[in-house]
Every structure is written in structure tokens, then in C-alpha cells.
N, C-alpha and C positions, 0 to 999 in steps of 0.2 A: 579758694586761692591756696596754693601750696604753702605749707609751713616752711620756715628756713631749713629745718632738717630734711623735709621732703624735697625742697629745691636742690639742696646739696646732693642728695641721693640721685635725683634725676639727672643733674648735670654731670655727676661723676660717672654714672652709667653710660651717658652719651659719649663722654670723653673716652672711656675705656673701649666702647664699641668702635669708635673711629680708629683708635690706636691699634686695635686688634686686626684691622684690615690693611694697615699701612705696611709697606715693604720694610724689610730689615734695613733701617736707614737712619735718617737724621733726627737729632734732638737738639737743635741749635737754639740759642737764646740771644736776645739783644736788649740792652738797657741804655737809655740816654739820661745823663744827669745834667741839670742846669744849676749853676751856682752864681755867687756874686761876681762882680767885675767882668760880666759878660763871658764867664767860663761855661763852656759846653763840652762834655766828654761823652763819647759813645763807645760802649764796649759790646763785643759779640763773641760767642763761642762757636766753633765748628766741630760738630759731632758726626762721625761717619764710620762705616766699617773698615775703611782703608784710607791711607794718606793720599793727598792730592798733588804731591810734588810742588808745593806752593812756592811762588815767586812774587817778589815785589816787581811790578812793571811801572815804569814812568811813561806816560803817554802825553806828548806835547800838544799844544794848540796847533791847528792847521793840519792834523793828521787825517788822512782819508781812511775810512773804516768801512769794511764790508760786514753787514749784519748777519750773514750766513743763513738767511731765511729760505733759501731755495728759490722757487719761482717767485718773481717780483720781489727779490730781496732788497731790503732797505740798505742804502749806503749813505754816509754823511761825512762831513768834515768837522772835526772837533772844535767847538768854540772855546772850551776851557781845558787847561792841562789838568791831569789827575795822576794820582798814584793808586794802583789797584793791587789786590791780592788775586793772583791768577793761578790756575793749576790745570791738572789733567783729570778729565772725568772718568778715565779708565786707567787702572794701574799700568804703568809703563808706557802710557800713550803720550801724545804731544800736548803742549800747553794749549788748551782749547776752550777755556771758560774763565769768567771773572765772577768771584763770589762776594767781593767786599771792596770798598774803596772810598776815597775822598778826593774832591777836586780843589783847585787853588782858591776857590771862593768859600771853602769850608762846608760844602754840601757833602754829606756822607750817605752811602747807600749800602745796605746789608741784605743779602739774598739768603732766605731761609726756606726750609721745607714746610709744605702744608698739603696734606693728603687730599683735602677737599678742593684745592684750587683747580679751576677749569678755565683755560684760556679760550676754549671754543675752537672752532675750525673756520678758517676763512672760506666763505661761500664762493662758488664760481662767479667770477666777474665782480667780486666785491671791490677790487681795485686797491685795497689797502696794502701798503708795503709790508713785507714780512720780516720779522726779526727773531733770530734764534734766542731762546731763553738764556743761552750761555753768554750772549752779548748784551743782555738787557741792562745789567748793572753799569757797564761802561757807557752805554748809550745815554743813560740818565745823567751820569756824572759829566760827560763831555758836552752835553747840550744845555744844562740848566744850572742856574746859580743859587736858587732858593727853593725851598719846599713849596711855597705858594705858586711860583711859576711852573714848577714841575707838576703839581696837582692839577692845575688848570689844563695842562697839555694831556695828562692821562685821562681826565674827564672827557675830553674831546674824542677819545677812543679812535684815533686815526691810524693806529698801527696794530697789526696782527702779530702777537707773540707766538712763536712756534715751539711747542713743548717736545723737543727732540729726545727720544729715548737714549739712555746712556749707560755707562758702566759695563761690567763684564757681561757679555751676551746681549747687551742692550736691554736689560731687564728692569733697570731703574726708570721710574716715570718722573718726568720733569714737572712735578707739581710743586711750584715754589711761589712764595709771596715776598714782598719787598717792604723793608722799613727804610725811611729816609729822614734825615734831620739836617738842620743847617746851623750856621754860626750864630743865629739869633735865638736858638733854642726851639724853633718851630719843628714840628715832627708830623709824620704821616705813616700809616700802615696801608699798603695797597694789596688787595686780594682780587682775584678774578673768579667770580661765581657765575656759572652758567654762561660763560663767555663775556661777561660784562664786568668792568672795574667797580669794585666796592671800596671806598676810601674812608678811612677814619683820620681826620685832619685836625691837628691842634697840639699845642705843647704838652697837653696832659697824656698823650699817647706815648709814654716813655718806654714801655716794655712790650716785647713781642717774643713768643716762642713758636710752637707749632700747633697741632690740632688741639681743640676744635677751632672752627672759624672764629674770627676776632670778637664778634658780637657775643658769642657764647663764653669766650674767655672773660670778657668784661662782666658778664652776669655772675660767673663763678667767683671772680675777684671781689665783686660787690658783696657777696655772701660772707666771704672771709673778713671783709672790712667791718662787719658787725661784731666780730669776735675780738677778744684780747689777744692780739697776735704775739705778744710777749710770752703768752702761755700756750696758745694753740696756733700752730702753723704747719701746713702740710710739708712733709719732708722727703717725699720720694723724688726719683729722677724723671718721672713722667712729666709731659709738657704742661698740663694744668697746674701741677704743684710748683714747677719752676716759675711759671707766670706769677703765681701768688707770692712766692718768696721774693722774686725780683722786684715786684711792685712794692712790697713792704720795705725791703731793705734799702732800695734806692731813696725812699722817703726818709730813712733814718740817717743817711749820710750827713755829716756836719756841714754847715754852710761856711766852709772854709775859703779863705782867699789864698791859701798856700797851694800852689799848683801841684807840687809833689804829693801833698796829702790828698788832694782831690783825685789825682790819678790812682793812687794807692787805694782810695776808698772805692772807686768804681771797679777796680780789679778785684777787690775783696768780694764785691757782689757777684762778679762774673765767676769767680772760683766757687762761690757758694752754690751757684746754679749750674755748674759744669757737671759732666758725668765722669766719675773717677775712671782712671786708666785700668784696663784689664779686659778680660773676656766678658762679653755681654751676658746678662742673665738669660739662660735658655728658656725661662718662662716668659720673658719679655723680649722676643727677638727684634722688635722694632727699635730698641735702644742700643746706641753705640757710644763708645767713649769719646771724650773731647780730645781732638788732636791738637787744636790750637785756639788761642784767644787773641783778639786784637783790641787795641784801644786807639781811638781817634780823638786827639786834642784839637777841637775845631777853632779855638781861639788862637792857640800858638802854632797850629798847623804842623803837628807832629803825629806820625802814624807809627804805632808800636805793634810788634808781633811777639807773642809769647807761646812757644811750643811746649806741649805737655811732656816732651821727651828731652827737654834741655833746660838747665837752670839759668840760661842766659837770654835776656830779652834783646831784641834788635829793633831798630827804628829808622825812619827817614824823616827829615825835616823839610817840608815842602818849600820853605823860604830859602833854602840853600840850593834848590833845584832850578834848572833852566827849562822853562816850558815854552820858549819861543818857537814859532814855526820853523821847521828845519833842524831843530836841535836833536831830533831822532828819538826813537824808542830805545829805552834802556831797561835792563832787568838784572836781578840778583836772586839766586836760589836761597830761600830762607828756611824751608822745611827739610830737615835732614842734613843741613850744613853746619856741622858741629864746631867748626872753627870760627863761625861768624858770631860777633857780639857787638853791642853798642850801635853807634851810628854806621849804617851800611852804605852811605853815599859813595865812599871811595871804592867799594866793591861793585858798583853798577857797571855793566858792560853793554855795549851796543847790542841790540836784539832785533830780530825780525818782528813785524807786526803779528799780532795774535791771529791765527786762523781758527775762527770759532767753530764749535761743533755744529754741523749742518745736517739737514735731513738727507737721507740717501736717495 
């Protein structure tokens, strides 16, 4: 049996091997904190080589949505209203993807990169409706109220997610995995390996970063749990180290009933595991800076956006929004909008439905 030191060495080597073959891209992180008085706060960072022209989009109930899956594309009518962070997968391109969001029931979904993820290919005649990866986040938010309900549907594996290449020259691979949490504090991490969903479901799955696959992240984190992490804690910006730090620091947050302190605490963890702004290290081209962070207060239904290039945070309060059928899609530009600060509800404008990135 491997010694703890040997286990650490093996896992670290495996992690670095995975990272070395990943494209120059994502290093996102996600953390969910559960506190007293039914408080649940989910934070995430978005790390990428370029900005996404991010917008808040408000999607009402009763909205007809095309999943942009190409042949036999899935379409559906939204059961729940949601607010999502949407953007352009190619610099200067149209808004064509959703990366993050929360619905009116307090279900949050966070789309992150995972090099090993494999959605598989729909076999001829499989009959499963197809859904672009760019629409996956909105599909989950508009269809499900709780993590338990969502997990049951994903396990049934009735939908083929289509990993459409994107970015400049279509060189970026859509290898992504999903973290979901709800207002009860329940949580799940969803990966597709060899074309099949692999799900880690339970409130203990509070943290997600990138490579390696989640089961290996848990092993590495278990090794560090045997250490005095006040004295020893991995400090790099690599995915395994961010996972370990996020797991440790979220457990150190005080069990406060003060909502402002709780939000500040989760944001402090997200900033600790963000990638500092600047040129990526040429020796680690797979690492990119953090462009923005989000916080989702699932008890009070407030969605916060924190740009790395602005000292001002903006937000939307879902309780102030009209999600009734027919109320229309609304949007506001939040990335690169230097005049925007605070509650952005008054700046929402009618918008067209998102035309998701689709296979050519």
C-alpha cells in the first residue's frame, strides 16, 4: 500500500500530467457554503484567456427555448424563471452561451472546465434529443427546482449533450462539468466520463475546480486532511491546489447569522482561489486569469457579479423581478460596463432570446 507521501506524489504527477495536455484555458473554481438560518451561498470564479462580454439575462417562465443541438435538437418551455450569466464564446461574437445562473426556486448551476469530460457521441438512431453544451446550464435551471430532482433526471441519461467546438478558430474543446446546489444546501457534481454521467451527490460536495476527475480530487484532498493545514497548505494556482484550499477555507468560515458577513466570507474564499490578474505564466499555458466572480445568495435570492477589472460589484434581486410568462427576456451588460454599480434592475432592457452555439 502506498505511503501518504507516495500517494501525494502519484496524485500530483497524475494531476500535472492532465494539466499539461489541457488547452490554454480555464481554471475556474466553485464553493458552496451552508450556514445557520437556512443560509446557502455559492461562489464561483471564471478564468479564461479572454473576456466573454458577460451579461445578466432574465429568462421568464413559459419561454420557448431551442437547445441548438443540431439534428434532433431539444426544445422546451421553461418551467421556472431564472437569472443567468451569459456571454460570447468567441471575442466579438454574439451572446451564445450560459455559464452560470440561479432560478427562482434557489437552484444554482455553475459550468466549469474539465479536460477529461467526455459527453460521447449520439449513435445513429439513438433517438435522444440533442442539447448544445452552451445551453446546458439554462436547461437545468429552467427545468428543475431541486438538486434531487435534477440528479434523478441526469441519471436517466435521456439527453445527448453536444460538445460544440468554440473560441477563435474553433480550437477550444467543450469539455465541461457541472456543479449544482439548491436552497436546502444539497449539492452535486456532474461529470460525463466515456459518454456516461458520473454524479457525486450530497451536501458534502461543496467544492469543485477542474482536472483531475472529481474522484481523484477527493483522494488528494483526503491526503491533505491528514495534515495540519494551518501549517501546510498547497498554494499554487493549479486546479488540485485550489480544490484543497477551497475545501479547507470554506470549513473555516464562521457560522454567522449575519448575511453580509456570510457573503464577505464566501467572497474571501473565492478571492483566495482565484488566479491573479496579468499575463499567464509561460511555463503553465493552461492557466488564465480570473475575469470575474459571482456569488449566489440562495436564501435571499440575490445574484452578485464581481469583475476583476472593476472595484464595483453589481447584482440582481430575483424577488424584485417579474418571471411571469410573457414578461419577456431582459438583459444588461455587466462585463466592461464601467458605469454600472449596485442593483442593476433599472438597467435591464428587453432582449432577444439567446441563440446558443450550435454545431455547423
